[in-house]
C-alpha positions in Angstrom: 0.0 0.0 0.1 1.3 3.3 -0.9 1.9 6.4 1.2 -1.6 8.3 0.5 -3.2 5.0 0.4 -2.2 4.1 3.9 -2.7 7.8 5.0 -6.6 7.6 3.4 -6.8 4.4 5.0 -6.0 5.1 8.6 -8.1 8.4 8.4 -11.2 7.1 6.9 -11.6 4.6 9.5 -13.4 7.4 11.5 -16.3 7.6 10.2 -18.4 10.7 8.8 -21.8 10.9 7.3 -25.5 10.9 8.2 -26.9 8.5 10.4 -30.4 9.5 10.7 -32.3 11.6 8.3 -35.9 13.2 9.0 -37.9 15.4 6.9 -41.1 17.3 7.4 -43.3 19.1 5.2 -40.5 18.5 2.6 -41.3 18.9 -0.9 -43.3 15.8 -1.9 -42.6 14.5 1.7 -44.8 15.0 4.8 -43.1 13.0 7.0 -39.8 11.1 6.4 -37.1 9.0 8.0 -34.1 7.3 6.9 -31.7 5.1 9.0 -28.3 4.9 7.0 -25.3 3.6 7.7 -21.9 5.6 6.7 -21.8 3.5 3.3 -22.7 3.8 -0.6 -26.8 4.4 -0.4 -28.7 3.3 -3.4 -31.5 5.5 -3.9 -34.0 4.1 -6.7 -37.3 4.8 -8.5 -39.1 6.4 -11.2 -38.7 9.6 -12.6 -40.4 12.5 -10.2 -40.7 10.1 -7.4 -38.5 12.5 -5.0 -35.1 10.9 -5.0 -33.4 14.1 -6.0 -35.6 15.5 -3.0 -33.8 13.7 -0.4 -30.2 14.7 -1.7 -31.0 18.1 -1.8 -32.1 17.7 2.0 -28.6 16.5 3.0 -27.2 19.5 0.8 -29.4 21.8 3.3 -27.0 20.3 5.9 -24.0 22.5 4.7 -23.8 26.1 4.2 -25.9 28.2 1.1 -28.9 27.3 -0.8 -28.7 23.7 -1.5 -27.8 21.5 -4.6 -31.0 23.2 -6.4 -30.3 27.1 -5.5 -33.9 26.8 -4.4 -36.0 29.8 -2.8 -37.0 28.6 0.5 -40.6 28.9 -0.4 -40.2 26.6 -3.3 -39.2 23.9 -0.6 -42.4 23.5 1.3 -45.1 21.1 0.7 -48.2 21.9 -0.8 -51.3 19.9 -0.3 -53.8 19.3 -3.2 -57.6 19.6 -2.1 -60.4 19.3 -4.2 -63.0 22.2 -4.2 -66.6 22.6 -4.5 -66.5 22.7 -8.1 -64.9 19.7 -8.2 -61.3 21.0 -9.4 -57.9 20.7 -7.7 -56.4 23.6 -5.5 -53.5 23.9 -3.0 -53.6 24.9 0.7 -51.2 27.5 1.8 -47.5 26.0 1.8 -46.2 24.7 5.0 -43.2 25.4 6.4 -40.5 22.5 6.3 -37.6 21.0 8.6 -34.8 18.8 7.6 -33.3 16.9 10.9 -30.0 14.6 10.6 -28.3 13.1 12.7 -24.6 12.9 12.0 -21.2 11.3 12.8 -18.1 13.2 12.1 -14.9 11.1 13.7 -17.1 9.0 15.7 -18.4 12.1 17.9 -22.6 12.2 16.9 -24.2 15.7 16.5 -27.6 16.8 15.6 -28.2 19.6 12.8 -31.5 20.6 12.0 -32.5 23.5 9.5 -36.2 25.0 9.1 -37.9 28.1 7.8 -38.6 30.9 10.3 -41.3 33.8 9.9 -40.3 36.9 10.7 -40.7 40.6 9.9 -39.1 43.8 9.3 -39.8 47.6 9.3 -39.6 49.3 6.4 -38.5 52.8 7.1 -39.5 54.5 4.0 -43.0 54.0 4.5 -43.5 53.0 8.3 -44.8 49.6 7.5 -43.5 45.9 8.4 -42.8 43.3 5.8 -43.0 39.7 6.7 -40.7 37.5 4.9 -38.8 33.8 5.6 -35.5 33.1 6.7 -33.7 29.9 7.2 -32.5 29.1 10.5 -30.0 26.4 11.9 -29.4 24.3 15.1 -26.6 22.3 16.3 -27.4 20.1 19.3 -30.5 22.3 19.6 -28.4 25.2 19.8 -29.4 28.1 17.4 -26.4 29.1 15.5 -25.8 32.7 13.9 -24.1 31.8 10.9 -24.3 29.1 8.5 -20.7 29.0 8.1 -20.4 27.2 11.5 -22.2 24.0 9.5 -18.7 23.4 7.5 -17.0 22.5 11.1 -19.3 19.4 11.5 -19.8 18.0 7.5 -19.4 19.3 4.0 -21.1 18.0 0.9 -20.1 17.6 -3.1 -22.6 16.9 -5.4 -23.1 16.5 -8.8 -26.5 16.9 -10.7 -27.6 16.2 -14.4 -27.8 19.8 -14.8 -24.0 20.1 -13.9 -23.7 17.6 -16.9 -23.6 21.4 -18.9 -21.3 23.0 -16.3 -18.5 23.8 -18.5 -20.3 25.0 -21.3 -23.1 27.6 -20.0 -22.3 30.8 -18.0 -19.6 31.3 -15.5 -21.9 31.6 -12.4 -22.2 28.1 -11.9 -18.5 27.2 -12.3 -17.9 29.8 -9.4 -20.4 28.3 -7.3 -19.0 24.8 -7.9 -15.5 26.1 -6.9 -16.8 28.2 -3.8 -18.4 24.8 -2.5 -15.0 23.0 -2.7 -13.5 26.2 -1.1 -16.0 25.8 1.5 -14.6 22.6 3.1 -11.4 24.4 3.8 -12.2 27.8 4.8 -15.1 27.8 7.1 -15.3 31.4 6.6 -15.4 31.5 3.0 -19.4 31.1 3.1 -19.9 34.1 5.1 -17.8 36.0 3.0 -19.5 35.3 -0.2 -22.6 35.9 1.5 -21.6 38.9 3.0 -20.4 40.4 -0.7 -23.8 39.2 -2.1 -25.7 41.6 0.4 -23.1 44.4 0.1 -23.2 44.1 -3.5 -27.4 44.1 -3.5 -27.4 47.3 -1.3 -25.1 49.0 -3.4 -27.0 48.6 -6.7 -30.2 49.2 -4.7 -28.9 52.7 -3.6 -27.3 53.7 -6.8 -31.1 52.7 -8.7 -32.5 54.4 -6.5 -30.6 57.9 -7.1 -29.6 58.1 -3.5 -25.9 59.0 -4.3 -24.9 59.3 -0.8 -20.8 59.2 -1.4 -20.3 58.6 2.1 -22.2 55.5 2.6 -21.4 54.1 -1.0 -17.8 54.6 -0.5 -18.1 52.6 3.1 -19.9 50.1 1.0 -17.7 49.9 -1.6 -14.6 49.5 0.7 -15.9 46.6 2.9 -17.0 45.1 -1.1 -13.0 45.5 -2.1 -12.1 43.7 1.5 -14.2 41.0 1.3 -13.9 40.5 -2.6 -9.9 40.0 -2.0 -10.1 37.8 0.5 -12.4 35.4 -1.3 -10.2 35.6 -4.3 -7.5 34.7 -1.8 -9.4 31.7 -0.9 -10.0 30.7 -4.4 -6.6 30.9 -5.4 -5.5 28.7 -2.2 -7.8 26.1 -3.1 -7.1 26.1 -6.9 -3.4 25.7 -6.1 -4.1 23.2 -3.3 -5.8 21.0 -6.0 -3.5 21.4 -8.7 -0.7 20.3 -6.6 -2.7 17.1 -5.1 -3.6 16.2 -8.4 0.2 16.9 -9.9 1.5 14.5 -7.1 -1.2 11.6 -7.0 -3.0 11.6 -10.7 -6.1 9.1 -10.7 -5.3 5.8 -12.3 -8.8 6.0 -14.2 -10.4 9.5 -14.5 -8.5 11.9 -16.7 -5.8 14.6 -14.8 -7.0 17.9 -15.1 -5.5 20.9 -14.6 -7.7 23.9 -12.7 -6.8 27.9 -13.3 -8.6 30.9 -12.3 -9.9 33.6 -14.9 -10.2 36.6 -12.8 -8.9 40.2 -12.5 -8.6 40.2 -9.0 -7.0 36.9 -8.5 -4.6 37.9 -11.2 -3.7 40.8 -9.6 -2.9 38.9 -6.6 -0.4 37.0 -8.4 2.1 40.1 -8.4 0.5 42.9 -6.0 0.2 42.6 -2.1 -3.8 42.1 -0.8 -3.5 45.7 0.6 -2.7 47.2 -2.6 -5.0 44.9 -4.4 -8.0 46.0 -2.4 -7.1 49.9 -3.3 -7.2 48.8 -7.1 -10.6 46.9 -6.5 -12.1 49.6 -4.9 -11.6 51.9 -7.2 -12.7 49.6 -9.9 -16.1 49.4 -8.3 -16.1 53.1 -7.7 -15.9 53.7 -11.7 -18.6 51.2 -11.9 -21.0 53.3 -10.5 -22.3 55.0 -14.0 -22.9 51.6 -15.5 -25.4 49.9 -12.9 -28.4 51.8 -14.3 -27.5 49.3 -17.4 -27.2 46.5 -15.4 -23.8 45.9 -16.2 -21.7 43.6 -13.7 -18.5 45.4 -12.1 -15.4 43.7 -13.4 -14.3 42.0 -10.2 -14.9 38.4 -8.4 -18.2 38.1 -9.4 -17.1 37.8 -13.1 -14.1 35.4 -12.2 -14.5 32.2 -14.1 -13.4 28.6 -13.1 -11.6 26.9 -16.2 -10.7 23.1 -16.2 -8.6 21.4 -18.8 -8.4 17.9 -19.5 -4.6 17.5 -19.0 -3.4 14.8 -21.4 -4.8 16.3 -24.5 -4.2 20.3 -23.2 -7.9 21.0 -24.1 -10.2 23.0 -21.9 -13.6 21.4 -20.7 -15.7 23.0 -22.7 -14.4 21.5 -26.1 -14.1 17.8 -24.7 -17.0 15.3 -25.1 -20.1 14.9 -23.2 -18.3 11.7 -21.5 -15.4 13.7 -20.9 -16.5 16.5 -19.2 -18.4 13.9 -16.5 -15.0 12.4 -16.0 -13.1 15.8 -15.7 -16.1 16.5 -12.9 -15.3 13.4 -11.2 -12.0 13.9 -11.2 -12.2 17.1 -9.3 -14.4 15.5 -6.9 -12.2 12.7 -6.5 -9.2 14.7 -5.6 -11.2 17.1 -3.3 -12.2 14.2 -1.7 -9.1 12.8 -0.6 -7.5 16.2 -0.2 -9.8 17.3 2.5 -9.8 13.9 4.2 -6.1 14.2 4.4 -6.0 17.8 5.7 -9.1 18.1 7.8 -9.3 14.4 9.0 -12.8 13.7 7.3 -14.3 13.1 4.3 -17.2 15.0 2.2 -20.4 13.4 1.8 -21.0 12.5 -2.0 -24.6 13.3 -3.2 -24.7 11.7 -7.0 -27.8 12.6 -8.6 -28.1 9.9 -11.4 -24.5 10.1 -11.9 -24.5 6.9 -14.5 -25.3 9.1 -17.2 -22.8 9.6 -19.9 -20.6 7.1 -18.2 -19.4 3.9 -19.5 -19.7 0.7 -17.5 -15.9 0.7 -16.7 -15.8 4.2 -15.6 -19.0 3.7 -13.2 -17.5 0.7 -11.9 -14.3 2.5 -11.2 -16.5 5.2 -9.5 -18.0 2.7 -7.2 -14.8 0.9 -6.6 -13.3 4.3 -5.3 -16.2 5.0 -3.1 -15.8 1.7 -1.5 -12.3 1.8 -1.3 -12.3 5.6 0.4 -14.6 4.3 3.0 -17.0 7.2 2.3 -20.9 8.0 2.4 -22.2 8.6 -1.3 -26.1 9.1 -1.7 -26.5 7.8 -5.0 -29.8 8.2 -7.6 -30.9 6.2 -10.3 -33.9 4.6 -12.1 -31.8 1.2 -12.7 -30.6 -0.1 -9.1 -29.3 -3.1 -11.7 -26.2 -0.7 -12.6 -25.1 -0.5 -9.2 -25.6 -4.5 -8.3 -21.9 -4.5 -7.4 -22.5 -2.9 -4.6 -24.9 -5.4 -3.1 -22.6 -6.6 -0.2 -21.4 -2.6 0.7 -24.5 -0.5 0.1 -28.0 0.2 1.2 -30.7 0.1 -1.0 -33.7 2.1 -0.7 -36.7 2.4 -3.0 -39.0 5.6 -3.6 -42.7 5.4 -4.2 -45.5 6.8 -3.2 -43.8 9.6 -1.0 -42.5 7.5 1.3 -39.1 5.2 1.2 -39.0 1.5 1.3 -35.8 -0.7 2.8 
């Protein structure tokens, strides 16, 4: 056994994953409970039965808006009812909740997340506006920031929508990269959320014609400082993964080379962070006049995450669909091994219809790696026979009629 395999084996003996998952009024599930092992978990059923909803619920145990990026109101279960005219309507949406008992390095924790109704006063008109927000509890203690979740578990997901990750706009690729950063830098989630909040406030002031120079300068200074910290964390993660892949190439999936194509990230190659902050602040200030045209200022929210098929020297967007899927798997495998070595616990893999665009050899190779890494992977499929090689290592659950059967 080589050194890497030995080190991974010693670390993955300490289990990390979801032991019990409970959903309440979550999408199509009124009440659902799954008792799971830290092992591969195959969730099978017909299209539209709610398999992906289970993976999405697990993704809400980590910082962010889940694997679909859904609005809180979209997740609530709607109850159909028959009206007097015999037509189908839906009652008011219910709140939803996800509760999980997770194990991390042999320690057991309970993570709960749900929707809470609240209100705030609109100063301009003196009225209150009600809205919903997500709350999170760890061991029944409410936490102030979702970023704290990163101390207890992390997750990486691949969904069918991500099969087009390299051919669309840059925003999904940035989000994918940022999720990889979260696992190593728990404050990264808070920084990205704060930057988004500041950016929206900056745009609002400008579009409303409130050109308060003092307030705008304050926002721009904060945006620049947080933005440079975000760029630095992205650079560090890309360098970490490139070094790991260079030293520990995969034996089946293609080696990749990762790059950041962004003005702020490139500036950090040659200048101290304090100088880049000042440069970034000036960029944002000069872009004020373009906000009314909905033009996004050049900066971290334009950065692109570039991936190359190393052997061919080819950018991922020019590769075949199957090659692109293999490149994505290469990244998540490298992230999984790298995180396990650096943080001492592995991420949970959420693999939605992962068999699509993978030939039999690649599919079986991926399953063997999941088993050998001793990690928990939640895998959905309409065809459980594709995963027969895992019968002795995995749990199989059938989703049917808004329930799960063992």
